[in-house]
N, C-alpha and C positions, 0 to 999 in steps of 0.2 A: 593239116590231118585230114580236113574234110572228107580226101579223097576215099577213107575208109569207113567212114557214113554208113552204107549198104552193107555193110560186112558186119558193121556191130551192132546193127541196127536186126537184121536177119538173127545174126548170134544170138540174140537176146530173144525171140519170139523163140526161136529153138527151144531155150534153155528154159523160158516159161512156162513153154508147148509141154515140154517135158515136165515139170512138177507140175501141171494140173494137169496132165491124164493119169499119174499113179496115183489122182487122189480119189475118194469113192464117193461115187453114184448117185450108188442103194443099195441097200440089205434089201435078202429077200428070202424069205420064211414058204417054204411050198409045204404038206403034211397033206398024203392023200395021194389021189390021182396021178402027181406031177401037170399040173396044169403049164408050167415055166419053160415047154420044152426040152429042158434037160435035168428033168424026175424030182424029187423028192431030195430035202434037203433046204441048207440054211449058206445062201448065196452072194457071195459079194459084185457087188459089178462097179469098174471103174474109166473113170470116162475114157480112157483108151481104147475102149472097148470090150479088153479083158471082163472074164467071170471064173470065180474063182467059187468052186465047192467047198467047205469048212466040215470034215467028220467029227463023227462024235469023238474019235480015236483024237489022244493029247496031239497035238501038230500036225497033225495030216489034211494039206490044199487039194483039191487037185484042180488042175487047171480043166476052167471048160471049156473056154474059148480063150484064144492066143490075140494079142495087144494088136489094134490098128500099127501099118508103118507108122513111123511119125509123121512123113509129109498128109495121112491124113488127119491126123493127130493135129498138126498144127492149124490146119486147114478147119474145126470143128473148134478149137480153141478161138481161132480169129472169132468169127458165130458167133462164140462164146461170149465175146467183148462187146455187143453190138447192143 
């Protein structure tokens, strides 16, 4: 079974990176002129690079920035574990 060790480790890293990437890294509230580059509002930043703006309307979320590719997330996750 040792011939699959590399594949198992790669898959384990993929799954851990995927879960880590979907966790929230920061909440940010901006009032006034909007100095964050996205304007005014309440923003949620994720470890995978995605940024969502939560609106006042119920259940309205605007995607301000799409998540990075899984390869970039895996690299970021690897660096965060050091």
